[in-house]
C-alpha positions as CSV (number, residue, x, y, z in Angstrom):
1,M,-7.8,-8.0,-9.7
2,G,-4.7,-7.2,-11.7
3,V,-4.2,-8.4,-15.3
4,V,-1.5,-10.8,-14.5
5,R,-3.4,-12.4,-11.6
6,R,-6.5,-12.6,-13.7
7,Q,-4.7,-14.4,-16.5
8,L,-3.1,-16.8,-14.0
9,L,-6.6,-17.5,-12.5
10,I,-8.1,-18.2,-16.0
11,K,-5.2,-20.5,-16.9
12,T,-5.6,-22.3,-13.6
13,L,-9.4,-22.7,-14.2
14,K,-8.8,-24.0,-17.7
15,L,-6.3,-26.6,-16.5
16,F,-8.7,-27.6,-13.6
17,D,-11.6,-28.0,-16.0
18,L,-9.5,-30.4,-18.2
19,L,-8.5,-32.4,-15.2
20,V,-12.2,-32.6,-14.1
21,M,-13.1,-33.9,-17.6
22,T,-10.4,-36.5,-17.4
23,L,-11.3,-37.6,-13.9
24,A,-15.0,-37.8,-15.0
25,F,-14.0,-39.9,-18.0
26,I,-12.1,-42.3,-15.8
27,L,-14.8,-42.6,-13.1
28,A,-17.5,-43.1,-15.7
29,A,-15.4,-45.8,-17.5
30,V,-14.8,-47.9,-14.4
31,P,-18.3,-49.2,-13.9
32,V,-18.7,-50.2,-17.5
33,S,-15.3,-51.7,-18.0
34,Q,-15.3,-55.5,-18.3
35,G,-19.0,-55.7,-17.6
36,G,-18.7,-53.6,-14.4
37,E,-16.5,-56.2,-12.7
38,A,-13.2,-54.5,-13.0
39,S,-11.6,-52.8,-10.1
40,F,-10.0,-49.3,-10.4
41,A,-6.5,-50.8,-10.4
42,E,-7.5,-53.3,-13.1
43,F,-9.0,-50.5,-15.2
44,L,-5.8,-48.5,-15.1
45,S,-3.8,-51.6,-16.2
46,M,-6.0,-52.1,-19.3
47,R,-4.3,-51.8,-22.7
48,I,-5.6,-48.8,-24.6
49,K,-5.3,-48.5,-28.4
50,V,-3.6,-45.6,-30.0
51,E,-6.8,-44.5,-31.8
52,N,-8.6,-44.3,-28.5
53,F,-5.9,-41.9,-27.2
54,I,-6.4,-39.8,-30.4
55,L,-10.2,-39.8,-29.8
56,F,-9.8,-38.9,-26.2
57,F,-7.4,-36.0,-26.7
58,G,-9.6,-34.8,-29.6
59,F,-12.6,-34.7,-27.3
60,L,-10.4,-33.0,-24.6
61,A,-9.8,-30.2,-27.1
62,L,-13.5,-30.1,-28.0
63,W,-14.4,-29.8,-24.3
64,H,-12.0,-26.9,-23.9
65,I,-13.5,-25.1,-27.0
66,L,-17.0,-25.8,-25.6
67,L,-16.3,-24.1,-22.3
68,V,-14.6,-21.1,-23.9
69,S,-17.6,-20.7,-26.3
70,M,-20.0,-20.7,-23.4
71,Q,-18.0,-17.8,-21.9
72,V,-17.4,-19.6,-18.6
73,Y,-13.9,-17.9,-18.4
74,E,-15.3,-14.4,-18.9
75,S,-15.6,-12.1,-15.9
76,Q,-18.6,-13.1,-13.8
77,R,-18.7,-10.0,-11.6
78,L,-22.0,-8.8,-13.0
79,V,-23.4,-12.3,-13.8
80,P,-26.0,-13.7,-11.3
81,R,-25.1,-17.0,-9.6
82,G,-28.0,-18.7,-11.3
83,D,-27.0,-17.6,-14.8
84,E,-23.4,-18.8,-14.3
85,A,-24.7,-22.2,-13.1
86,I,-27.0,-22.5,-16.0
87,R,-24.2,-21.6,-18.4
88,I,-22.0,-24.4,-16.9
89,L,-25.0,-26.8,-17.0
90,Q,-25.5,-26.1,-20.7
91,A,-21.8,-26.6,-21.5
92,T,-21.5,-29.9,-19.7
93,S,-24.8,-31.1,-21.1
94,L,-23.7,-30.2,-24.6
95,G,-20.3,-31.9,-24.0
96,T,-22.1,-35.1,-22.9
97,L,-24.2,-34.9,-26.0
98,C,-21.1,-34.7,-28.1
99,I,-19.7,-37.8,-26.5
100,T,-23.0,-39.6,-27.3
101,L,-22.8,-38.5,-31.0
102,L,-19.1,-39.5,-31.2
103,S,-19.8,-42.9,-29.7
104,L,-22.5,-43.5,-32.3
105,L,-20.3,-42.4,-35.1
106,F,-17.2,-44.4,-34.0
107,S,-19.1,-47.3,-32.4
108,I,-17.5,-46.8,-28.9
109,K,-19.0,-49.6,-26.8
110,M,-17.7,-48.1,-23.6
111,V,-20.1,-45.2,-23.8
112,T,-23.3,-46.6,-22.2
113,P,-26.1,-44.8,-20.4
114,T,-24.4,-45.4,-17.1
115,F,-21.2,-43.9,-18.5
116,L,-23.0,-40.8,-19.7
117,L,-24.8,-40.3,-16.5
118,V,-21.7,-40.6,-14.3
119,F,-19.7,-38.4,-16.7
120,W,-22.4,-35.7,-16.7
121,V,-22.9,-35.7,-12.9
122,V,-19.2,-35.5,-12.2
123,T,-18.3,-32.8,-14.7
124,T,-21.4,-30.7,-13.8
125,G,-21.0,-31.1,-10.1
126,L,-17.2,-30.4,-9.9
127,T,-17.2,-27.5,-12.5
128,A,-20.2,-25.8,-11.0
129,G,-19.0,-26.4,-7.4
130,S,-15.6,-25.0,-8.2
131,R,-17.1,-21.8,-9.7
132,L,-19.5,-21.3,-6.7
133,L,-16.6,-21.7,-4.3
134,L,-14.4,-19.3,-6.2
135,R,-17.3,-16.8,-6.4
136,F,-17.9,-17.2,-2.6
137,V,-14.2,-16.4,-1.9
138,L,-14.0,-13.4,-4.3
139,E,-17.3,-12.0,-3.1
140,R,-16.2,-12.1,0.6
141,L,-12.9,-10.4,-0.4
142,R,-14.8,-7.7,-2.4
143,S,-17.3,-7.1,0.4
144,R,-14.3,-6.3,2.7
145,G,-12.8,-3.8,0.3
146,R,-10.4,-6.0,-1.6
147,D,-10.2,-6.4,-5.4
148,L,-12.4,-3.3,-6.1
149,R,-13.1,-1.6,-9.4
150,R,-13.7,2.2,-9.1
151,V,-16.3,3.2,-11.8
152,L,-17.0,6.7,-13.2
153,F,-20.3,7.2,-15.0
154,V,-20.6,9.7,-18.0
155,G,-24.2,10.8,-18.3
156,T,-26.9,11.4,-15.6
157,N,-30.0,10.1,-17.4
158,P,-32.3,7.6,-15.6
159,R,-30.8,4.6,-17.4
160,A,-27.3,5.4,-16.1
161,V,-28.5,6.2,-12.6
162,G,-30.5,3.0,-12.5
163,F,-27.5,0.9,-13.5
164,A,-25.3,2.7,-10.9
165,R,-27.8,1.8,-8.2
166,K,-27.6,-1.9,-9.3
167,L,-23.8,-1.7,-8.8
168,E,-24.1,0.0,-5.4
169,F,-26.7,-2.6,-4.3
170,R,-24.4,-5.5,-5.2
171,L,-21.4,-4.9,-3.0
172,E,-20.1,-8.4,-3.7
173,S,-19.5,-7.5,-7.3
174,G,-16.6,-5.3,-6.3
175,Y,-17.7,-2.2,-8.1
176,R,-17.7,1.2,-6.4
177,V,-19.3,4.2,-8.1
178,I,-17.1,7.3,-7.5
179,G,-19.4,9.7,-9.3
180,F,-20.9,11.1,-12.5
181,V,-19.8,13.4,-15.3
182,D,-22.3,15.6,-17.0
183,V,-23.6,19.2,-17.5
184,P,-27.0,20.5,-16.5
185,W,-29.8,19.4,-18.7
186,R,-33.6,19.2,-18.7
187,G,-33.8,16.2,-16.3
188,F,-30.8,17.2,-14.2
189,D,-32.9,18.1,-11.2
190,Q,-34.0,14.5,-10.9
191,F,-30.4,13.4,-10.7
192,L,-29.7,15.8,-7.9
193,L,-32.3,14.0,-5.8
194,S,-30.2,10.8,-6.0
195,S,-27.4,9.9,-3.6
196,F,-24.7,10.1,-6.3
197,S,-22.4,13.1,-6.7
198,L,-21.4,15.1,-9.8
199,V,-17.6,15.1,-9.8
200,C,-17.0,17.3,-12.8
201,D,-18.4,18.4,-16.2
202,F,-17.1,17.3,-19.6
203,D,-14.5,20.0,-19.7
204,G,-13.1,18.9,-16.4
205,L,-13.0,15.2,-17.2
206,A,-9.4,15.1,-18.4
207,E,-8.1,16.8,-15.2
208,F,-10.2,14.5,-13.0
209,L,-8.8,11.4,-14.7
210,R,-5.2,12.7,-14.1
211,D,-5.8,13.1,-10.4
212,S,-8.1,10.3,-9.5
213,V,-8.1,6.5,-9.3
214,V,-10.5,5.3,-12.1
215,D,-10.6,1.7,-13.2
216,E,-13.6,1.9,-15.6
217,V,-15.7,4.5,-17.3
218,I,-19.3,3.6,-18.2
219,I,-20.8,5.8,-20.9
220,G,-24.6,6.1,-20.6
221,L,-25.2,9.0,-23.0
222,P,-27.6,8.4,-26.0
223,M,-25.4,7.9,-29.0
224,R,-27.7,9.7,-31.4
225,S,-27.5,13.0,-29.5
226,F,-24.0,12.8,-28.1
227,N,-22.0,11.0,-30.8
228,E,-19.0,13.4,-30.7
229,R,-19.1,13.6,-26.9
230,C,-18.9,9.8,-26.6
231,L,-16.1,9.6,-29.1
232,A,-14.1,12.3,-27.2
233,V,-14.6,10.5,-23.8
234,A,-13.6,7.1,-25.3
235,A,-10.5,8.6,-26.9
236,L,-9.5,10.3,-23.6
237,C,-9.9,7.0,-21.7
238,E,-7.8,5.3,-24.3
239,L,-5.0,7.7,-23.6
240,H,-5.2,6.9,-19.9
241,G,-5.5,3.1,-20.6
242,I,-8.9,3.0,-18.8
243,V,-11.5,0.4,-19.6
244,V,-14.6,1.9,-21.3
245,R,-18.0,0.3,-21.3
246,F,-21.3,1.4,-23.0
247,L,-24.7,0.8,-21.6
248,P,-26.6,-1.5,-24.0
249,G,-29.3,1.1,-24.5
250,I,-27.2,3.8,-26.0
251,F,-28.9,3.4,-29.4
252,N,-32.4,3.1,-27.8
253,L,-33.0,-0.2,-29.5
254,K,-35.4,-2.6,-27.9
255,Y,-34.1,-6.1,-29.0
256,A,-30.7,-5.8,-30.7
257,K,-27.8,-6.8,-28.5
258,P,-24.4,-5.1,-29.0
259,R,-21.0,-6.8,-29.0
260,A,-17.5,-5.7,-30.0
261,E,-15.7,-7.3,-32.9
262,D,-12.4,-6.9,-34.8
263,F,-12.3,-7.0,-38.6
264,G,-8.9,-6.6,-40.2
265,G,-7.7,-4.4,-37.4
266,D,-10.8,-2.2,-37.3
267,S,-13.1,-2.3,-34.3
268,L,-16.8,-2.8,-34.9
269,L,-19.7,-2.5,-32.6
270,T,-22.2,-5.1,-33.9
271,L,-25.9,-5.0,-33.1
272,S,-27.9,-8.2,-33.7
273,T,-31.2,-9.5,-32.5
274,G,-30.2,-13.2,-32.9
275,P,-27.1,-15.4,-33.0
276,I,-25.1,-14.9,-36.2
277,D,-21.8,-16.6,-35.5
278,G,-19.6,-18.0,-32.7
279,W,-19.1,-21.5,-31.4
280,P,-22.7,-22.1,-30.3
281,V,-23.8,-21.5,-33.8
282,V,-21.1,-23.8,-35.1
283,F,-22.2,-26.5,-32.7
284,K,-25.9,-26.0,-33.7
285,R,-24.8,-26.7,-37.3
286,I,-22.8,-29.8,-36.3
287,L,-25.8,-31.0,-34.4
288,D,-28.1,-30.4,-37.4
289,V,-25.8,-32.4,-39.8
290,V,-25.2,-35.3,-37.4
291,L,-28.8,-35.8,-36.3
292,A,-30.3,-35.2,-39.8
293,S,-27.9,-37.8,-41.2
294,L,-28.7,-40.3,-38.5
295,L,-32.4,-39.8,-38.9
296,L,-32.3,-40.2,-42.7
297,A,-30.3,-43.4,-42.3
298,G,-32.5,-44.8,-39.6
299,L,-35.8,-43.8,-41.2
300,A,-34.9,-44.8,-44.7
301,P,-37.2,-47.9,-44.7
302,L,-40.1,-45.8,-43.4
303,L,-39.5,-43.2,-46.1
304,L,-39.5,-45.9,-48.8
305,I,-42.8,-47.3,-47.5
306,V,-44.4,-43.9,-47.4
307,A,-43.2,-43.1,-51.0
308,F,-44.7,-46.4,-52.2
309,F,-48.1,-45.7,-50.7
310,I,-48.2,-42.2,-52.0
311,K,-47.5,-43.4,-55.5
312,L,-49.9,-46.3,-55.1
313,T,-53.0,-44.3,-53.9
314,S,-52.9,-41.1,-56.0
315,E,-51.5,-39.7,-59.2
316,G,-48.7,-37.3,-59.2
317,P,-45.1,-37.1,-57.8
318,V,-44.0,-38.5,-54.5
319,F,-42.5,-35.3,-53.3
320,F,-44.0,-31.8,-53.1
321,T,-41.6,-28.9,-53.6
322,Q,-42.3,-25.3,-53.0
323,E,-40.4,-22.0,-52.9
324,R,-40.0,-20.8,-49.3
325,L,-38.2,-17.9,-47.6
326,G,-35.2,-18.8,-45.4
327,L,-32.4,-16.9,-43.6
328,N,-32.8,-13.1,-44.3
329,K,-35.5,-14.0,-46.9
330,R,-33.2,-16.2,-49.1
331,R,-35.4,-18.3,-51.4
332,F,-35.0,-22.0,-51.5
333,R,-37.0,-25.1,-52.6
334,I,-38.5,-27.0,-49.6
335,H,-39.1,-30.8,-49.9
336,K,-42.1,-32.6,-48.4
337,F,-44.0,-35.8,-49.1
338,R,-47.0,-34.9,-51.3
339,T,-50.2,-34.9,-49.1
340,M,-52.6,-33.3,-51.7
341,V,-53.8,-34.1,-55.1
342,A,-51.7,-33.1,-58.0
343,G,-52.0,-29.4,-58.9
344,A,-53.3,-28.5,-55.4
345,E,-51.5,-25.1,-55.5
346,Q,-53.4,-24.0,-58.5
347,K,-56.7,-24.8,-56.8
348,Q,-55.9,-22.7,-53.6
349,A,-57.4,-19.5,-55.1
350,E,-60.8,-21.2,-55.3
351,L,-60.6,-22.1,-51.6
352,E,-59.4,-18.7,-50.2
353,H,-62.8,-17.9,-48.9
354,L,-62.8,-21.0,-46.6
355,N,-59.6,-20.0,-44.8
356,E,-60.0,-20.7,-41.1
357,V,-57.0,-18.8,-39.6
358,E,-56.3,-15.2,-39.1
359,G,-53.4,-13.4,-40.7
360,P,-51.7,-14.0,-44.1
361,V,-51.4,-17.8,-43.7
362,F,-53.9,-20.3,-45.3
363,K,-55.2,-23.3,-43.3
364,I,-58.3,-25.5,-43.6
365,K,-58.9,-28.3,-41.2
366,R,-60.8,-30.4,-43.8
367,D,-59.0,-29.4,-46.9
368,P,-60.7,-31.2,-49.8
369,R,-57.3,-31.4,-51.7
370,V,-55.8,-33.7,-49.0
371,T,-55.5,-37.3,-50.0
372,L,-56.3,-40.3,-47.7
373,V,-52.7,-41.1,-47.2
374,G,-51.9,-37.4,-47.0
375,G,-54.2,-37.0,-44.0
376,V,-52.3,-39.6,-42.1
377,L,-48.9,-38.1,-43.0
378,R,-50.0,-34.6,-41.9
379,K,-51.5,-35.9,-38.6
380,T,-48.1,-37.6,-37.8
381,S,-45.9,-34.9,-39.4
382,I,-44.2,-37.6,-41.4
383,D,-44.7,-35.5,-44.5
384,E,-42.1,-33.1,-43.1
385,L,-39.3,-35.7,-42.9
386,P,-37.9,-35.0,-46.4
387,Q,-36.9,-31.5,-45.1
388,L,-34.0,-33.3,-43.4
389,L,-32.4,-32.9,-46.9
390,N,-32.9,-29.1,-46.6
391,V,-31.2,-29.3,-43.2
392,L,-28.2,-31.2,-44.7
393,K,-27.9,-28.6,-47.4
394,G,-27.9,-25.8,-44.8
395,E,-31.1,-24.2,-46.0
396,M,-32.8,-25.1,-42.8
397,S,-32.0,-26.2,-39.2
398,L,-33.7,-28.8,-37.0
399,V,-35.0,-26.0,-34.8
400,G,-36.1,-22.6,-36.0
401,P,-39.2,-20.7,-37.2
402,R,-41.1,-22.5,-39.9
403,P,-40.2,-21.4,-43.4
404,L,-43.2,-19.7,-45.0
405,P,-44.3,-19.7,-48.6
406,V,-43.8,-16.6,-50.7
407,R,-47.6,-16.1,-50.8
408,D,-47.8,-15.9,-47.0
409,Y,-44.9,-13.5,-46.7
410,E,-46.4,-11.1,-49.2
411,G,-49.4,-10.8,-46.8
412,F,-47.3,-9.5,-43.9
413,D,-48.4,-6.1,-42.8
414,Q,-46.0,-5.5,-39.8
415,D,-42.3,-5.3,-39.9
416,W,-41.8,-6.9,-36.5
417,H,-43.1,-10.1,-38.0
418,R,-40.2,-10.1,-40.5
419,R,-37.6,-10.4,-37.7
420,R,-38.3,-14.2,-37.8
421,F,-36.1,-14.3,-40.9
422,S,-33.0,-13.2,-39.0
423,V,-32.3,-16.9,-38.1
424,R,-32.3,-20.1,-40.2
425,P,-35.8,-21.7,-40.5
426,G,-36.4,-25.1,-38.9
427,L,-38.4,-28.2,-38.8
428,T,-39.8,-27.5,-35.4
429,C,-39.9,-24.5,-32.9
430,L,-41.9,-23.2,-30.0
431,W,-45.0,-23.0,-32.2
432,Q,-45.0,-26.7,-33.0
433,I,-44.8,-27.8,-29.3
434,S,-47.4,-25.2,-28.2
435,G,-50.4,-26.2,-30.3
436,R,-49.5,-25.4,-33.9
437,S,-52.6,-24.6,-36.0
438,T,-54.7,-23.9,-32.9
439,I,-52.6,-20.8,-32.2
440,G,-53.4,-17.5,-33.8
441,F,-51.0,-15.8,-36.2
442,D,-49.8,-13.0,-34.0
443,K,-49.2,-15.5,-31.1
444,W,-47.3,-17.7,-33.5
445,M,-45.1,-14.7,-34.5
446,E,-44.6,-13.9,-30.8
447,L,-43.4,-17.4,-30.1
448,D,-40.9,-17.1,-33.0
449,M,-39.6,-13.8,-31.5
450,Q,-39.3,-15.5,-28.1
451,Y,-37.2,-18.3,-29.6
452,I,-34.9,-15.8,-31.3
453,D,-34.5,-13.6,-28.1
454,E,-33.9,-16.6,-25.8
455,W,-32.0,-18.9,-28.2
456,S,-29.4,-21.3,-26.8
457,L,-28.3,-24.8,-27.6
458,W,-30.1,-25.9,-24.5
459,L,-33.4,-24.4,-25.7
460,D,-32.9,-26.3,-29.0
461,L,-32.5,-29.5,-27.2
462,K,-35.6,-28.9,-25.1
463,I,-37.7,-28.1,-28.2
464,L,-36.5,-31.3,-29.9
465,A,-37.4,-33.3,-26.8
466,G,-40.8,-31.6,-26.7
467,T,-41.5,-32.2,-30.4
468,I,-41.8,-36.0,-30.0
469,P,-44.8,-36.0,-27.6
470,A,-46.4,-33.1,-29.6
471,V,-46.2,-35.1,-32.8
472,L,-47.5,-38.3,-31.1
473,R,-50.5,-36.4,-29.7
474,G,-51.1,-34.9,-33.2
475,A,-52.5,-31.8,-31.5
476,G,-53.0,-28.8,-33.8
477,A,-51.9,-30.7,-36.9
478,A,-53.5,-29.4,-40.2
């Protein structure tokens, strides 16, 4: 597909999505307007306040930003149908959540459970349906030889050959492998057994590009051994205006994901194992601030009652503060309701021999330092609620690996455990909804890595929803 046609298609999709959102808003508002008794014509004739218009168009802009941030307008040639549908589901679900939060903040009575359900169903159904229809049409055209992208591979290693086979297998993606560029090497005989052809060596690449139709060049050479060669190929393709792609394994890294960035006019290839910026991260922070504020306001009476009983039943301060490690091992002071006797930290050394868990962490099911009220607070996780203040300050998130004390971190003996500090720590994570203290240390760390590798806003919402029954059960609390 040409650049002009692709830009026209993207603009059409963006306009269509905004129209879908508007239609969904109207359809969702009709059942709840005037107690559900208004007809569609009566609804359209209703007088609407100027501030409502401002709110609506503000959310229209937010909806557009959401869809762009979820990359629904990026090329979907190599994206499976299921992944595209999930991405749209995440975007519309997050948009519906934003409406819910706005309705709470601005007391919008029109936004009822019925409104939210209709809005979510219409936006999800029409947006996903339109993409599936578009994909169906484009795949049929590509299967018949239209809108094709001719791809040349540089490097004949197994990784490059394996990816080329994936492209050949998926004819509907519209990619056609025209050949490989390389010189004989130790594993070259294995390549010769494949069905792909060697079109030229590195010295003949310039001439081949002059005489052949090449839409994209995919470089599969390992960067460590062929740095200068990769640079030369990329520079040559730049002269011809040919798109260059790098296979994600060029650095032979297991977890880090590459992405291109521009910084002051300079191009950077960024490798990261977790989310570091972008709109999803911004929305995660917005969600943290809004929910933490609502929870603190709504639970204020409970917090005061807990503080009263702590002060009434034992000597010492109401709150327990301790230095913990946060994002990239930044140190901060964590806030909790005090559940132990005063000076409990100083007594821990005397109890080290009673530690009941493996690894560097310290846990005792029947810790003699825990007060009567503290036992209840720990069982219900109410002692963790003051950490909502840490969330508001940006030191923590609602969802993320639990922040560990300095003492526990100093006991780490494997570097892969330390990757958990690549994201902001949280109140709850996969560990909390999977059994907490009943899970071994290594399994706990694996769950943290799983969260980092699979992170999405949708995963955060699922963890938050799963935390409530886990807390009510009190399973694994210690």
